[in-house]
Steps between C-alpha positions, in 0.01 A plus 500: 500500500398336174667630183390489137724497195472791256712566194624846592863502609551668835859406573613861462244647740638680807462327833173652616132448432359655182135533391361501148133594458277402209126552457272201504140398564306197609153501349323255729568725801388812317792698639825626358814358651864585455781249458815558696824317438704487818858427406715380784834416341641254747801299383268209419266727304787645300632158415168359379321811369214454746307778662170541681203651315197616700167635387360780718128452558487729799122485541455128452378462862206738444429480124503124439270213594606149588393344172734729301815420691595168345475637145708803596775295663499260206546801270802616701650154507455449126662839433807413708439724800653424838191632673305814585520790744174598669400768748354341812314819597284671235664796326194666345138577577434514873837344578470304826122521468502385136324160486636214296274312259371290791388809691778484758706803608848491649383767747828574681863403548470473876203261487482357148175336393595135468221433250655752259807278485303191392521618139874564537522138620342396170742719303795334668358151452447566130857630471642197679302268273686652204839512671497881516627743764302791645658822622281639777499881515390524860383863512538746213710775656367784288152423629558385855829618654620838626392833356567421136176339392157621400331275760612696802563866420545623854719225636242236590690216336328163555823295486736617775765377739218436747329230293757387241647225719163346581403520132822324403428231757150458360636453146761256622251297700298452185767472231847436647508145366300552181700368202379778266641790703808610307569821692353769721505842336518824700457854368286584199545810281630693797592819320410840639147632474483725803741361753821575312782260416600455864164352598601158369809497722294616795287186474765230472389387845167384358674246277740397775208425728314316225803287421544423869139381513547280193814344645343451843221311328744270323507659153840440338431619145715789368377858514515756220422871475293671234623860479 
């Protein structure tokens, strides 16, 4: 994991991850983005006052075009960011049927449309060209898992234990060795809407299966969870 120096002292932080959110925007994409500072105070980080700073452009896969990516990644690099977190699956509009700017839809987790991922390939290449990491939110939990999200009121969750392993294998087959992948991110605003607080615990198996698929496909990057 690449680390960037910032002036804020973090030596006194407790030994767990902390997030700081600040508002931001990137005009050439025409979308608002939020900057997240992920502080992981390892002994090395404490000693050198380094921590990882990620932008969160969740909808970059569906709201950007290829020609914008280099300028965006250059902007992040110039500003001292470690990288960016993106949501692989769309989180607004028609969700899995929401087309990206090239007219491609992800379609499903069980049989992902490979052409949809061509633009994600370009995102990762642009990030790698600027020495940036990408955190891949594999399936926004509030939208796609269990009974908690607006997508599937009635229990018809599209990301389940039945297809999570194959989806993880698909992602690994495409990206396991990509130098820009900084981490795989599970979860995603998984607070209660209708399923209650226990619904998240009831669906731990989805993430276990997805991780098993990633590992079976050779992905060795760390995993994180967005609560």
